[in-house]
C-alpha positions in Angstrom: 166.8 -49.8 -50.7 164.8 -46.5 -49.5 163.7 -47.6 -46.6 164.6 -45.9 -43.6 163.8 -47.5 -40.0 162.3 -45.2 -37.3 165.7 -44.9 -35.6 167.1 -43.9 -38.6 164.3 -41.3 -39.0 165.1 -40.3 -35.3 168.9 -39.8 -35.9 168.4 -37.8 -39.1 166.0 -35.7 -37.5 168.4 -34.9 -35.2 171.2 -34.2 -36.9 168.7 -32.0 -38.7 168.1 -29.8 -36.2 171.6 -29.4 -34.8 171.7 -32.2 -31.9 174.7 -33.9 -33.6 173.6 -37.0 -33.2 176.6 -40.0 -33.2 176.4 -41.4 -37.2 177.5 -45.1 -38.0 181.1 -45.3 -38.5 180.6 -48.8 -40.5 177.8 -50.4 -42.1 176.9 -54.3 -42.1 174.2 -55.8 -44.1 171.9 -58.3 -43.2 169.8 -60.9 -44.3 166.4 -61.8 -42.8 162.5 -63.6 -43.5 161.3 -60.1 -43.1 161.2 -56.5 -42.5 159.2 -53.6 -40.4 159.9 -49.4 -39.7 161.6 -51.0 -36.4 164.3 -53.6 -38.7 164.8 -56.5 -39.9 163.7 -59.5 -38.7 164.2 -63.5 -38.9 168.1 -62.9 -39.2 169.6 -66.5 -39.3 171.6 -68.1 -36.3 173.4 -71.1 -36.1 173.6 -71.5 -39.6 177.3 -69.8 -40.0 175.7 -66.8 -41.7 177.3 -63.5 -40.1 176.9 -59.7 -41.4 179.1 -58.0 -43.8 180.6 -55.4 -43.6 179.8 -53.0 -46.6 181.7 -50.3 -47.9 179.7 -47.7 -50.1 180.3 -45.1 -53.2 178.3 -42.6 -54.8 176.6 -39.2 -54.7 173.3 -38.9 -54.0 172.5 -42.6 -54.1 174.7 -44.9 -52.5 176.0 -48.1 -53.4 177.6 -51.1 -52.6 181.7 -50.7 -53.6 182.7 -54.4 -53.3 180.6 -58.0 -53.6 178.8 -59.0 -50.3 179.1 -62.9 -49.6 176.8 -64.0 -47.0 178.6 -67.8 -46.3 175.8 -70.3 -44.7 176.9 -73.9 -43.4 173.2 -74.9 -42.4 169.5 -74.5 -43.9 168.4 -71.3 -43.2 165.1 -71.2 -44.8 163.8 -68.6 -47.1 165.2 -65.1 -47.2 162.9 -62.0 -48.4 165.0 -59.0 -46.7 168.0 -57.0 -46.7 168.8 -54.9 -43.6 171.7 -52.2 -42.7 172.9 -52.1 -39.1 175.7 -49.8 -38.0 176.7 -53.2 -35.8 178.5 -56.6 -36.9 176.4 -57.7 -34.2 173.3 -56.2 -32.3 173.1 -52.4 -32.8 171.0 -50.3 -34.9 168.5 -51.2 -37.5 169.6 -48.1 -40.5 166.8 -49.7 -43.1 165.6 -52.4 -44.2 163.7 -53.4 -47.7 162.6 -57.0 -49.7 165.5 -58.5 -51.7 164.3 -58.0 -55.5 164.4 -62.1 -55.5 163.5 -64.5 -51.9 166.4 -66.7 -51.7 166.0 -70.1 -50.2 169.1 -71.3 -48.3 167.8 -75.0 -47.9 171.8 -76.6 -46.7 175.3 -74.8 -46.8 176.0 -72.0 -49.0 176.1 -68.5 -50.6 174.4 -65.9 -51.5 176.2 -62.9 -53.0 175.2 -59.2 -53.9 177.7 -58.1 -56.5 179.1 -54.5 -56.2 176.2 -52.0 -57.3 173.6 -54.6 -56.3 172.9 -53.0 -53.4 171.2 -49.3 -53.8 170.5 -46.7 -50.9 168.4 -44.0 -52.4 167.0 -40.9 -50.7 163.2 -41.4 -49.3 
């Protein structure tokens, strides 16, 4: 995952210029049906789904330290993208990228990303 959103690019530009923006204190992973430079689109609602807090490790390239489990109580359609946000709901989009394989949620179930299954790479 290396597609920074417009918000993240602005945040980094201000940091590089010494303007000290408030950096995220937590990062949450989200699933959706699409993504653009402004963030994730089509995040499920009304399906029991919730964003998952992601804890990262590594130097340089970052990867998730623990499994991320998205639980669904109802169908959510075909999920094609994963996004990172600075809040459990709402908040600012940090990064978005397509999933390696789309996931079709036709009913209740769980989508799991194994440890090291999500990588954040420098652009």
